[in-house]
N, C-alpha and C positions, 0 to 999 in steps of 0.2 A: 288705433280705432279712429275713424273719421269723425270730425266734429260736426254735429248736426247743424243744419241751416235754420236759423230762427225765421219766423214768419216775416219779420221786418227785412232781413237780408234777402229772403226769397222774393219779396216785392221789388226790392232794388234790382236784383238779378233779372227778374221778369221785365222790369222797365228798361233796363239796359239792352236786353235782347230785343225787346220790342222796338226800341229806338234804332238799333243797328240794322235790324232785319226789315224795317218798314212794315212790321206786322202790327195791326191795331192792338192796343193793350187789352181789349176785351177778349181777343182770341189767342193771346200768347200763352194762356194757361193750358191750351189744348196741345202744346208742344209735348209735354210729358204724357198726356193722354194718348196722343197719336203713336208715340213710341211704345207705350205699354200695350196698346191695341195690336200693333204689329208683332210684338213679342208673344202675346197670347195666341194670335193666329199662327205664328211660327211653331209654338209648342203643340198646337192641335193639328196643324196641317203638314208641317215640314219634318218634325222630329220622327214621326212614324215612317216616313219615307226611308229612313236609315235602315229599317228592317227589310226593305224591298230592293234596294240598289247597293252598289259597292260603296261602303262608307268612306273609303279613301277619296274617291272621286267626289262624293257628296260634300266632304269637308273642304276640299279645294274649291269647288264651285261656290259653296256658301261663303267662304272667306273672300273670294274675288267679288262676288255680288255685294257683300257687305262693304267692301272698300268702295265699290261704285256708288252704293247708296250713301255712304259717308261723304263722298265727293259731291254728290247731288245736294246733300244737306248744306255743305259748306258753301256752295256756289249758287244756291237757290235764289233767284232774283225776286220772287214773289211768293206769297203764301200758297198759291195754287200749285207751285212746284215744291215748296217746303214741306207741306203736310204729307203728301204721298211719299216723298223721300224719307220722312221720319218713320212712316209706317213700314216702308221697305227696310229701313235701318233696323228697326225692332224685329221685323220678320226674320232677317238673316242673322241677327245677333244670337239666335239659338244654335249657332255653329259650335258654341262651347259644349252644348249637350251632345252634339255629334262627336266632338273630340273625345269626351269621356266614354261614349259607347264604342267608338273606334278603338280606343286604347284597351277597353275591356275585351273586345273581340280578339285582339292580338295576344292577350295574356293567356297563360296556361290556367286551367280552372283553379288550381290551388293558389295561384298568385293574383287572381282577379280582384279580390277585395283590396289588396295592398296597392295594385296598379290604379284602381278607381280612386282610392284615397289620395294617392300621390298626385294624380292628374288634377283632381278637384282642388287639392291644397295648392297646387301650382297656379291654377286659375285664380283662386281667391287671393293668394299672395301677390300675383301679378296686378290684380285690380288695386289692392291696397298700396303696393309700391308705386304704381303709376300715379295715384293721387298724391302720394308723398313727394315723389320726384317733381310732379307738376307744381306743387306748392313751393318747393325749394327753388325751382327755376323762376317762378313768378317773383319770389323775393329777390333773387339775385339779378334777374334781367328785367325787373319791373320797368314798364314804360313810364318814365317820369312825366310825360306830357299828359297823362290822363289823371283823372281824379282832382280833388281840390288842392289848392296851394294856400299857403299862409303869407300874408303881407302885413308888415308892421308899418303903421302910418303915424307920424307925429302930428298931434293936434296942438291947439294953443296951450293946453295944460298938461297933457300926458301922452303916452304912447297907446295906440289902440291896435290890436291884432285882428285882422279880418280874414275870414276864410272865403276864398274866391274860387269858383269853378274854372278849370282850365279849358281852353278853347283850342282843340286840336286843329281845326281848320284855319285858325288865326283870323276869323272874320268878326269876332266880337270887338266892339269899340266902346269901352266904358266911358260913361259921361260924368259921373260924380267924382271919381278918383281915376285919373288917366293912367295908362300903362306907364310903369317906371316912376310914377309920382310917389314921393315918400312923405310929403307934407300936405295935410288937409287944411284948406284955407280957413 
């Protein structure tokens, strides 16, 4: 089971996304809202289309458009591009519903319940395993250049441990305790 994100962690995540995406902090909360809006629109407008057209083609087209929307989100330079891309991403994320309906339409009537259960279980298991694998990859391949680092400095009377934010760009020039300095005057 996934560990819930505390409000404090969510604020940090929002701040980090806001900093990296150059989106103002006041509007970063709309990221989830835009995606959910797109998903809701997809459920209302796109899922019923599966009853009117060939589901196989619909699943393929939805999947390709979902990849395109994800690429747009990943490379969005401004919020004017990011938010429509997020709505599109949510809109085409309903492809999973089309997968379940397509699998059900291929099954014989006496096997339909088992097929729907198997496909739905596979989707949920895939989501959970993706989160687990992503967490393991993060631990193994963590970028050591991000996040805070600890620095122990000798003072006149004792040792003092400082937590210092890392500077990926290498542009920060500390004034009080210089880089690589281990003794505090």
